[in-house]
Residue, then its C-alpha position, 0 to 999 in steps of 0.5 A: x500500500x502506497x503512502x499518499x502524499x499531497x502537496x497544495x501548490x500555486x507553483x511558487x518557490x515555496x511550493x516547489x520546495x515542498x515538491x522537491x522534499x516530497x519527491x526525495x521522501x518518496x525514494x524512502x517509501x512507496x508513495x503516490x504524490x499528488x499536487x493540488x491547485x486550488x482556485x479560490x476566486x471566480x468572476x460573478x457570472x456562471x458563463x465567465x466562471x466556467x471560462x475562467x476555471x478552464x483557463x486556470x486549469x490550462x495554466x496549471x497544466x502548463x506550470x506542472x509541465x515546467x515543474x516536471x521538466x525542472x525536477x528531471x533536469x535537477x535529478x529529482x523524481x517527477x512522478x506526480x499527478x495534478x488535480x485542479x479544484x475550485x473552492x473557497x475558503x482554501x481550507x475547506x476545499x483542501x479538507x474536502x479533498x483530503x477526506x476524499x483521497x484518504x491522504x496520509x501526509x500533506x507537505x507544504x513550504x514555509x519561508x526561510x531566510x527572508x522571514x524577517x521581511x515577510x509573514x513567518x507563516x502563510x495563512x494556508x499553512x496555518x489553516x492546513x494545520x488547524x483543519x486537516x485530519x492528517x499530519x502536515x509537514x512544513x519545509x523551509x524553502x532553503x532546507x536541504x533534504x535529509x532522509x527521516x532517520x532521527x525525529x525529535x518530539x518535545x513534550x511536557x509529558x502530560x499526554x506523552x503516552x497517547x501521542x507516542x502511539x501516533x508518533x511510532x506509527x509514523x516513525x516505523x514507516x521510515x524506521x526512524x529514531x524517536x528522540x523524546x525530549x523534555x525540557x525542565x527548569x532548574x528548580x526541579x531535581x535532575x534525578x527525577x528523570x531516569x532516562x534509561x528506564x523511561x526509554x526502555x519503558x516507552x519502547x516496551x509500551x509502544x513496541x518500538x525499539x528506536x526510542x530514547x528519552x532525554x531530559x534537559x535542564x533549561x528555563x526557556x523551552x525554546x532555547x532548550x530545544x534549539x540547544x538539543x537540535x544543535x547537538x544532535x543529527x535531527x531531521x524532523x521536529x514533531x509537534x501536536x496541534x494542542x501546541x498550536x502556538x509552538x510552531x509560530x513561536x519557535x520560528x520567531x525565536x529562531x529568527x530573532x536569535x539569528x539561528x540557522x534552525x528556521x532555515x533548515x528544519x522541517x516540522x511535522x504537525x499532528x492533530x491533537x488527540x484526546x483520551x476519553x476513558x479507554x478511547x482515543x478520539x482523533x481524526x482517522x489516520x491511515x498509518x499502519x497502527x490503526x485507531x482500533x489497535x491504539x484503543x485496545x492497547x490503552x484498554x489493556x494497559x489500564x486493566x493491567 
């Protein structure tokens, strides 16, 4: 079964960065890549509306042909399909398409080095994170591609067990190592955390060997994360949408500190999950670890 990757595109530099990242990613796992061009605005009359939409389809096909040629010239795979739809607002059209196609992952581009002069996060990226049920992977425009071998998950530990089920389901696609990172202030005692035992317990609970827990003493969470990222070969940063301001704050922090992180690190955002008794309530995901299996594990754990 192929991994379904969707790239919303307007054929800009930002969306091309997402396409190139996804194409490289497709070399790691069997994938089907779709480009989605959403036409949001139309003339008022029905006749002009149809004519306008057909022109936009023609232009999108021309842009897609040029993109395919550019990819092939630069040595990238170019096996994607193009779909053009109309809808307004953007997030509603995107959501309807994602649900109809059982999309596994959305990949979108974000601004990198010029973020000081422009809005840090585009509204389309933000709306995709907030509304779409599948994970959204954002790629800085200047980011070099690295296969997903190490991903870091920064957590306050409040929902670590539920969220780790989702993370391991994603990581096993790439056989990736999960770095579970907890930043704590100086007022806490270091010996509260037995990193080796926590790593072992997480690996057993989630039936995934490549998990390591790290506790880092730092008053400022974002500073602690950046410190960790500089010391480790991390390819991807993971977050959940209950940390909805985290991505924005992290990018702003990186820019203000003149960090290279905001230029190079892709970030994957998962929808928030909730525990309701024994059950997990979150949008359906097409990862190998299905919702029913997660709920069964949680119920067995509770009974134990």
